MARTIRO-75441 format. One record per atom (N, C-alpha, C): residue number from 1; residue in three letters; atom name; x, y, z. Coordinates in steps of 0.05 Angstrom, whole numbers, plus 32768, in hexadecimal, padded with zeros to 4 digits. Each point is the difference from the previous one (the first is absolute). Example, Ala and Ser with C-alpha at 12.3 -4.5 7.8 and 13.67 -1.06 7.14 Angstrom:
<atoms>
> 1_ALA_N_8108_7F8E_809C .
> 1_ALA_CA_7FEE_8018_8000 .
> 1_ALA_C_8012_8018_8000 .
> 2_SER_N_7FF9_8015_7FF2 .
> 2_SER_CA_8010_8018_8001 .
> 2_SER_C_7FF1_8016_800E .
</atoms>
This chain:
<atoms>
> 1_MET_N_88DC_8562_8991 .
> 1_MET_CA_8017_800C_7FEE .
> 1_MET_C_7FE3_800B_7FF0 .
> 2_ALA_N_800C_801F_7FFF .
> 2_ALA_CA_7FE7_8013_7FF3 .
> 2_ALA_C_800B_7FFD_7FDE .
> 3_LYS_N_7FEB_8002_7FF4 .
> 3_LYS_CA_7FFC_7FFA_7FDD .
> 3_LYS_C_8013_8020_7FF8 .
> 4_LYS_N_8007_8001_7FED .
> 4_LYS_CA_8007_8012_7FF0 .
> 4_LYS_C_7FEE_800D_7FF0 .
> 5_LYS_N_7FF7_801B_8005 .
> 5_LYS_CA_7FEA_8009_7FF6 .
> 5_LYS_C_800A_7FFF_7FDE .
> 6_GLU_N_7FE6_7FFA_7FEC .
> 6_GLU_CA_800C_7FFA_7FE6 .
> 6_GLU_C_7FF1_8018_7FEF .
> 7_LYS_N_8021_8009_7FF5 .
> 7_LYS_CA_7FF5_801E_7FED .
> 7_LYS_C_7FFA_7FF5_7FE9 .
> 8_ILE_N_7FE9_800D_7FFD .
> 8_ILE_CA_7FEC_8002_7FE3 .
> 8_ILE_C_800F_8011_7FEE .
> 9_GLN_N_8003_7FF8_7FEA .
> 9_GLN_CA_800E_800A_7FEB .
> 9_GLN_C_7FEA_8014_7FF0 .
> 10_LYS_N_8003_801C_7FFD .
> 10_LYS_CA_7FED_8008_7FF1 .
> 10_LYS_C_800A_8005_7FE5 .
> 11_GLU_N_7FED_8009_7FED .
> 11_GLU_CA_8011_7FFE_7FE5 .
> 11_GLU_C_7FF6_801B_7FF7 .
> 12_LYS_N_800F_800E_7FF8 .
> 12_LYS_CA_8000_801A_7FF7 .
> 12_LYS_C_7FED_800A_7FE3 .
> 13_ILE_N_7FEF_800F_7FFA .
> 13_ILE_CA_7FEC_7FFE_7FEF .
> 13_ILE_C_8008_8028_7FF6 .
> 14_GLN_N_8004_7FFE_7FEA .
> 14_GLN_CA_7FF6_801E_7FF4 .
> 14_GLN_C_7FF2_8004_7FF1 .
> 15_LEU_N_7FEC_8010_7FFF .
> 15_LEU_CA_7FE6_8009_7FF3 .
> 15_LEU_C_800A_801F_7FEF .
> 16_GLU_N_7FF6_8008_7FE7 .
> 16_GLU_CA_8003_8017_7FF4 .
> 16_GLU_C_7FE1_8002_7FFB .
> 17_TYR_N_7FFD_8024_8006 .
> 17_TYR_CA_7FE6_8006_7FF6 .
> 17_TYR_C_8002_8020_7FF4 .
> 18_GLU_N_7FFA_8001_7FE7 .
> 18_GLU_CA_7FF8_8021_7FF7 .
> 18_GLU_C_7FF1_8007_8008 .
> 19_VAL_N_800A_801D_8005 .
> 19_VAL_CA_7FE7_8012_8017 .
> 19_VAL_C_8006_801F_7FF1 .
> 20_LYS_N_7FEE_8000_7FF4 .
> 20_LYS_CA_7FFB_8019_7FE9 .
> 20_LYS_C_7FFB_801B_801D .
> 21_VAL_N_8016_8009_800B .
> 21_VAL_CA_7FFF_8015_8011 .
> 21_VAL_C_801A_8002_8007 .
> 22_SER_N_8006_8025_800C .
> 22_SER_CA_8022_8000_8001 .
> 22_SER_C_8001_7FEF_8022 .
> 23_PRO_N_801E_8005_7FF9 .
> 23_PRO_CA_8014_7FEF_8014 .
> 23_PRO_C_7FF1_800C_8014 .
> 24_LYS_N_8000_8020_800C .
> 24_LYS_CA_7FFA_8006_8013 .
> 24_LYS_C_7FEF_7FFD_800C .
> 25_MET_N_7FE6_8000_7FF1 .
> 25_MET_CA_7FE4_7FF3_800B .
> 25_MET_C_7FFB_7FE4_8006 .
> 26_LEU_N_8015_7FF3_7FF1 .
> 26_LEU_CA_7FFF_7FE6_800C .
> 26_LEU_C_8011_7FF7_8016 .
> 27_TYR_N_801B_800F_7FFF .
> 27_TYR_CA_8008_7FFA_801C .
> 27_TYR_C_7FF2_8007_801A .
> 28_ASN_N_7FED_801B_7FFD .
> 28_ASN_CA_7FF1_800D_8018 .
> 28_ASN_C_7FEF_7FE2_8003 .
> 29_ARG_N_7FF4_7FEC_7FF9 .
> 29_ARG_CA_7FEE_7FF4_7FFB .
> 29_ARG_C_8010_7FE2_8010 .
> 30_LEU_N_8016_7FFC_7FFF .
> 30_LEU_CA_8011_7FED_8009 .
> 30_LEU_C_800F_8006_8012 .
> 31_SER_N_7FFC_8016_800D .
> 31_SER_CA_8013_800A_8015 .
> 31_SER_C_7FF9_8011_8012 .
> 32_THR_N_7FE2_8008_8000 .
> 32_THR_CA_7FFC_8010_801A .
> 32_THR_C_7FDC_7FEF_800B .
> 33_PRO_N_8001_7FFC_8019 .
> 33_PRO_CA_7FE8_7FFA_8003 .
> 33_PRO_C_7FE5_8007_7FFA .
> 34_SER_N_7FFA_8016_7FF9 .
> 34_SER_CA_7FE7_8007_7FF0 .
> 34_SER_C_8007_7FF5_7FE2 .
> 35_GLY_N_8015_7FFB_7FF2 .
> 35_GLY_CA_7FFD_7FF5_7FE9 .
> 35_GLY_C_7FFC_7FE1_7FFF .
> 36_LEU_N_800E_7FEF_8018 .
> 36_LEU_CA_7FFE_7FEC_8001 .
> 36_LEU_C_7FE2_7FF3_8009 .
> 37_SER_N_7FFB_8014_8013 .
> 37_SER_CA_7FE8_7FF2_8002 .
> 37_SER_C_7FE4_8002_7FEB .
> 38_GLU_N_8006_8015_7FEB .
> 38_GLU_CA_7FF1_8000_7FF0 .
> 38_GLU_C_8003_7FE3_7FEC .
> 39_TRP_N_800F_7FF2_8003 .
> 39_TRP_CA_8000_7FE6_7FEC .
> 39_TRP_C_8004_7FE8_8004 .
> 40_PHE_N_8015_8006_801A .
> 40_PHE_CA_8018_7FE8_800E .
> 40_PHE_C_7FEB_7FF4_801A .
> 41_CYS_N_7FF4_800E_800E .
> 41_CYS_CA_7FFA_7FF8_8013 .
> 41_CYS_C_7FED_8014_800C .
> 42_ASP_N_7FEE_7FF1_8016 .
> 42_ASP_CA_7FEB_8016_800A .
> 42_ASP_C_8010_801A_800B .
> 43_ASP_N_8015_8000_800F .
> 43_ASP_CA_8008_801A_801A .
> 43_ASP_C_8023_7FF5_8003 .
> 44_VAL_N_800C_8011_7FFF .
> 44_VAL_CA_801F_8003_7FFF .
> 44_VAL_C_8006_8010_801E .
> 45_ASN_N_800B_7FF8_8011 .
> 45_ASN_CA_8010_800D_8017 .
> 45_ASN_C_801B_7FF8_7FF9 .
> 46_ILE_N_8013_801B_800A .
> 46_ILE_CA_801D_8005_7FFB .
> 46_ILE_C_8005_7FFF_8020 .
> 47_ARG_N_801E_7FF1_8009 .
> 47_ARG_CA_8009_8000_8014 .
> 47_ARG_C_801D_7FFF_8009 .
> 48_LEU_N_8018_800F_7FFB .
> 48_LEU_CA_8010_7FFD_8008 .
> 48_LEU_C_8007_7FF0_7FE3 .
> 49_SER_N_7FFE_8003_7FE2 .
> 49_SER_CA_8007_7FEF_7FEC .
> 49_SER_C_7FEF_7FE4_7FFF .
> 50_ILE_N_7FE6_7FFE_800F .
> 50_ILE_CA_7FFA_7FE0_8004 .
> 50_ILE_C_7FE3_8012_7FEF .
> 51_TYR_N_7FF5_7FEF_7FEC .
> 51_TYR_CA_7FE9_800B_7FFE .
> 51_TYR_C_7FE5_7FE8_8004 .
> 52_SER_N_7FEF_8003_8002 .
> 52_SER_CA_7FE9_7FE9_8010 .
> 52_SER_C_7FE7_8008_7FE7 .
> 53_PHE_N_8001_7FEF_7FF7 .
> 53_PHE_CA_7FEA_7FFE_7FED .
> 53_PHE_C_7FE4_7FE7_800C .
> 54_LYS_N_7FEE_8015_7FF3 .
> 54_LYS_CA_7FE5_7FEE_800E .
> 54_LYS_C_7FEC_7FF9_7FEB .
> 55_TRP_N_7FF8_7FF0_8001 .
> 55_TRP_CA_7FE9_7FEB_7FEA .
> 55_TRP_C_7FEF_7FFE_8013 .
> 56_ASP_N_7FF1_8007_8001 .
> 56_ASP_CA_7FDC_7FF8_8011 .
> 56_ASP_C_8014_7FFD_8020 .
> 57_ASN_N_7FFB_7FEE_8013 .
> 57_ASN_CA_8009_7FFF_8012 .
> 57_ASN_C_8022_7FF8_8005 .
> 58_ASN_N_8006_7FFD_7FEA .
> 58_ASN_CA_801B_7FF1_7FFE .
> 58_ASN_C_8019_801C_7FFF .
> 59_VAL_N_801A_7FF8_800B .
> 59_VAL_CA_8010_800A_8000 .
> 59_VAL_C_801A_8002_7FFB .
> 60_GLN_N_8011_7FFD_7FEC .
> 60_GLN_CA_8020_7FF9_7FF9 .
> 60_GLN_C_800A_8015_8002 .
> 61_GLN_N_801B_7FFF_8011 .
> 61_GLN_CA_8011_8016_7FFD .
> 61_GLN_C_8017_7FFF_7FF4 .
> 62_ALA_N_800F_8017_7FEE .
> 62_ALA_CA_801A_7FFC_7FEF .
> 62_ALA_C_800D_800A_8005 .
> 63_LYS_N_8020_7FFD_8003 .
> 63_LYS_CA_800E_8017_7FFF .
> 63_LYS_C_800A_800E_7FEB .
> 64_LEU_N_8002_801A_7FFF .
> 64_LEU_CA_8011_8009_7FE4 .
> 64_LEU_C_801B_8006_8001 .
> 65_ILE_N_800B_7FEA_7FEE .
> 65_ILE_CA_8018_7FF8_7FF7 .
> 65_ILE_C_800C_8017_7FF8 .
> 66_SER_N_7FF6_8007_7FEA .
> 66_SER_CA_8015_801B_7FEC .
> 66_SER_C_7FE5_8011_7FED .
> 67_LYS_N_800B_8011_7FF9 .
> 67_LYS_CA_7FEF_8007_7FE4 .
> 67_LYS_C_800B_8019_7FF5 .
> 68_LYS_N_7FF5_8004_7FE9 .
> 68_LYS_CA_8009_801D_7FF4 .
> 68_LYS_C_7FF0_800E_7FEF .
> 69_GLU_N_7FFE_8015_8004 .
> 69_GLU_CA_7FEA_8011_7FF9 .
> 69_GLU_C_7FFA_7FFB_7FDB .
> 70_GLU_N_7FE7_7FF8_7FFE .
> 70_GLU_CA_7FFA_7FFD_7FEF .
> 70_GLU_C_800A_7FE0_7FEB .
> 71_LYS_N_800D_7FFB_800F .
> 71_LYS_CA_8015_7FE2_7FF2 .
> 71_LYS_C_7FEF_7FE6_8008 .
> 72_PHE_N_8009_7FFF_8022 .
> 72_PHE_CA_7FF1_7FEA_800D .
> 72_PHE_C_7FF8_7FFD_801A .
> 73_ILE_N_7FF7_7FED_800D .
> 73_ILE_CA_8007_7FFB_8020 .
> 73_ILE_C_7FF2_7FE4_7FFF .
> 74_ARG_N_8012_7FFD_8016 .
> 74_ARG_CA_8003_7FE8_800C .
> 74_ARG_C_7FF2_7FF6_801F .
> 75_PHE_N_7FF6_7FEE_7FFC .
> 75_PHE_CA_7FF8_7FEF_801F .
> 75_PHE_C_8006_7FED_8009 .
> 76_GLN_N_8004_7FFC_8012 .
> 76_GLN_CA_7FFF_7FE5_8014 .
> 76_GLN_C_7FE9_7FF7_800A .
> 77_TRP_N_7FF0_7FE9_8003 .
> 77_TRP_CA_7FF4_7FFC_8017 .
> 77_TRP_C_8013_7FF5_8017 .
> 78_LEU_N_7FF3_8009_800C .
> 78_LEU_CA_800A_7FFB_801F .
> 78_LEU_C_8000_7FDD_8008 .
> 79_GLU_N_7FEB_7FF5_7FFA .
> 79_GLU_CA_8005_7FE5_8003 .
> 79_GLU_C_800A_7FEF_7FEC .
> 80_GLU_N_800A_8007_7FE8 .
> 80_GLU_CA_800B_7FF0_7FE9 .
> 80_GLU_C_8025_8003_8007 .
> 81_PRO_N_7FF8_7FE9_7FF0 .
> 81_PRO_CA_802B_7FFA_8001 .
> 81_PRO_C_800A_801F_7FFD .
> 82_ASP_N_8019_8004_800F .
> 82_ASP_CA_8014_8016_7FF4 .
> 82_ASP_C_8001_8005_7FE5 .
> 83_ASP_N_8008_7FE7_7FED .
> 83_ASP_CA_8003_8006_7FEB .
> 83_ASP_C_7FE6_8004_7FEC .
> 84_THR_N_7FEF_8007_800D .
> 84_THR_CA_7FEE_800D_7FE8 .
> 84_THR_C_7FF2_8015_7FFF .
> 85_TYR_N_7FF0_8006_7FEE .
> 85_TYR_CA_7FF1_8024_8003 .
> 85_TYR_C_7FEB_8003_7FF1 .
> 86_PHE_N_7FFA_8013_7FF8 .
> 86_PHE_CA_7FED_800D_7FEB .
> 86_PHE_C_8009_8012_7FF5 .
> 87_GLU_N_8002_8006_7FE4 .
> 87_GLU_CA_8004_801D_7FFE .
> 87_GLU_C_7FF1_800A_7FE0 .
> 88_PHE_N_7FFA_801A_8002 .
> 88_PHE_CA_7FF5_800C_7FE8 .
> 88_PHE_C_8014_8015_7FFB .
> 89_ARG_N_800A_7FF5_7FE1 .
> 89_ARG_CA_8016_8012_7FF8 .
> 89_ARG_C_7FF0_8006_7FE1 .
> 90_ILE_N_8006_801F_7FFA .
> 90_ILE_CA_7FF8_800C_7FEE .
> 90_ILE_C_8012_8005_7FE3 .
> 91_GLU_N_7FFA_7FF6_7FF1 .
> 91_GLU_CA_8013_8000_7FE8 .
> 91_GLU_C_7FF6_8016_7FED .
> 92_ILE_N_8011_8002_7FE8 .
> 92_ILE_CA_7FFA_801C_7FF1 .
> 92_ILE_C_800F_7FF1_7FE5 .
> 93_ASP_N_7FF5_7FFC_7FF0 .
> 93_ASP_CA_8001_7FF1_7FDD .
> 93_ASP_C_8016_8020_7FFE .
> 94_ASP_N_8019_7FF6_7FF3 .
> 94_ASP_CA_800B_8021_7FFC .
> 94_ASP_C_7FF9_8006_7FDF .
> 95_LEU_N_7FF4_7FE4_7FED .
> 95_LEU_CA_7FF9_800D_7FE6 .
> 95_LEU_C_7FE6_8004_8005 .
> 96_THR_N_7FF2_7FF6_800F .
> 96_THR_CA_7FDE_8009_7FFA .
> 96_THR_C_7FF3_8011_801D .
> 97_GLY_N_800E_8005_800D .
> 97_GLY_CA_7FF9_800D_8015 .
> 97_GLY_C_7FEA_7FEC_8014 .
> 98_ASP_N_7FFF_7FEE_7FFA .
> 98_ASP_CA_7FE4_7FEF_8005 .
> 98_ASP_C_800C_7FF7_8027 .
> 99_VAL_N_7FF4_8003_8013 .
> 99_VAL_CA_7FF8_7FF9_8016 .
> 99_VAL_C_8001_7FEB_8009 .
> 100_ALA_N_8014_7FEE_800E .
> 100_ALA_CA_7FF7_7FE1_800D .
> 100_ALA_C_7FFE_8000_8013 .
> 101_LEU_N_7FEE_7FEB_801A .
> 101_LEU_CA_8007_8003_8017 .
> 101_LEU_C_8005_7FDC_8004 .
> 102_VAL_N_8013_8006_8009 .
> 102_VAL_CA_8018_7FD5_7FFE .
> 102_VAL_C_7FFB_8001_8025 .
> 103_ILE_N_7FF1_7FED_7FFA .
> 103_ILE_CA_7FFC_7FF1_8025 .
> 103_ILE_C_8012_7FEC_8003 .
> 104_THR_N_8005_7FFC_8010 .
> 104_THR_CA_801A_7FEC_800C .
> 104_THR_C_7FEE_7FFE_801B .
> 105_ASP_N_8002_7FE9_8001 .
> 105_ASP_CA_7FEF_7FE2_801B .
> 105_ASP_C_8010_7FE8_8004 .
> 106_PHE_N_7FF7_7FFA_8019 .
> 106_PHE_CA_800C_7FEA_8004 .
> 106_PHE_C_7FE0_7FEF_8003 .
> 107_CYS_N_800A_7FE7_7FFE .
> 107_CYS_CA_7FE3_7FE6_8009 .
> 107_CYS_C_800B_7FE3_7FFB .
> 108_ASP_N_7FF2_7FEF_800D .
> 108_ASP_CA_7FFD_7FE8_7FFB .
> 108_ASP_C_8008_7FF3_7FEC .
> 109_LYS_N_800A_7FF2_7FF9 .
> 109_LYS_CA_7FFF_7FEE_7FE4 .
> 109_LYS_C_7FE6_7FF7_7FF2 .
> 110_ASP_N_7FF3_7FFE_8012 .
> 110_ASP_CA_7FE1_7FFA_7FFC .
> 110_ASP_C_7FEA_800E_8004 .
> 111_GLU_N_8007_8014_8006 .
> 111_GLU_CA_7FF2_801F_7FFC .
> 111_GLU_C_8002_8014_7FE8 .
> 112_LYS_N_8013_7FF8_7FF6 .
> 112_LYS_CA_8008_8011_7FEB .
> 112_LYS_C_7FEB_800D_7FE9 .
> 113_LYS_N_7FEA_7FEC_7FF4 .
> 113_LYS_CA_7FF0_8009_7FF4 .
> 113_LYS_C_7FEC_8015_8010 .
> 114_GLU_N_7FF9_7FF6_801D .
> 114_GLU_CA_7FEE_8009_800E .
> 114_GLU_C_8000_801E_8007 .
> 115_THR_N_801D_8004_8002 .
> 115_THR_CA_8013_8021_800D .
> 115_THR_C_7FFD_8008_7FE6 .
> 116_THR_N_8008_7FFA_7FE4 .
> 116_THR_CA_7FFB_8010_7FEC .
> 116_THR_C_7FE6_800C_7FF5 .
> 117_LYS_N_7FF1_7FEE_8005 .
> 117_LYS_CA_7FDF_8004_8003 .
> 117_LYS_C_7FF8_801A_800D .
> 118_LEU_N_8013_8000_801E .
> 118_LEU_CA_7FF1_801A_8012 .
> 118_LEU_C_8009_8015_7FF8 .
> 119_TRP_N_801C_7FF5_7FF1 .
> 119_TRP_CA_8011_801C_7FFB .
> 119_TRP_C_7FED_800E_7FE5 .
> 120_ASN_N_7FFE_7FE9_7FEB .
> 120_ASN_CA_7FEA_8014_7FEE .
> 120_ASN_C_7FE5_8003_8004 .
> 121_SER_N_7FF6_7FFD_8019 .
> 121_SER_CA_7FEA_800C_800B .
> 121_SER_C_8005_8016_800A .
> 122_GLN_N_8014_8004_8012 .
> 122_GLN_CA_800B_8017_800B .
> 122_GLN_C_8005_801A_7FE9 .
> 123_ILE_N_800F_7FFA_7FEF .
> 123_ILE_CA_8004_8014_7FE7 .
> 123_ILE_C_7FE6_800C_7FF6 .
> 124_ASP_N_7FF8_7FE9_7FF5 .
> 124_ASP_CA_7FDF_8012_7FF5 .
> 124_ASP_C_7FF9_8010_801C .
> 125_GLU_N_7FFD_7FFD_8010 .
> 125_GLU_CA_7FF9_8010_801B .
> 125_GLU_C_800B_801A_7FF2 .
> 126_LEU_N_8018_7FFE_8002 .
> 126_LEU_CA_8018_8018_7FFF .
> 126_LEU_C_7FF6_800E_7FE5 .
> 127_ARG_N_8003_7FF6_7FF0 .
> 127_ARG_CA_7FF9_8001_7FE6 .
> 127_ARG_C_7FDF_801B_7FFA .
> 128_ARG_N_7FF5_7FEF_8019 .
> 128_ARG_CA_7FE2_8013_8001 .
> 128_ARG_C_8002_8015_8008 .
> 129_VAL_N_8006_7FF9_8015 .
> 129_VAL_CA_8004_8022_800D .
> 129_VAL_C_8015_8008_7FF9 .
> 130_LEU_N_8017_7FFD_7FEC .
> 130_LEU_CA_800E_8019_7FF5 .
> 130_LEU_C_7FF9_8009_7FE6 .
> 131_GLY_N_7FE4_7FF5_7FFB .
> 131_GLY_CA_7FEB_8007_7FE1 .
> 131_GLY_C_8017_7FF5_7FE9 .
> 132_SER_N_8011_7FE7_8008 .
> 132_SER_CA_800F_7FF9_7FEE .
> 132_SER_C_8003_7FE3_7FEF .
> 133_PHE_N_7FF3_8000_7FE4 .
> 133_PHE_CA_7FF7_7FEB_7FFF .
> 133_PHE_C_800D_7FFE_7FE2 .
</atoms>
């Protein structure tokens, strides 16, 4: 008798970062191959809504699920469960006009600290690229 494949439960995390740049400029870095390759990965190719992200000799593919200009973009890794995704959301404070980047991601419960550290490092690079410290 075949064993049932055990479904690993992923934990949703949300991280918020202040970014001192216009939503238009930020969205460009989150949604275009040239923008993403400046801070997120080494190179990006798109074919039929599938983004191929390259780091050194490693390539991971994600499907573009949805997007709204200057608001958010959401991807799903092809090898991850259907109920998981990663999202970049741009939020603007109504009172101050401050721009925040909210990242939603999913990880194994025991990888939460490591995943947060990785995103912190990635956002540091994004801020460096944008000149937003």
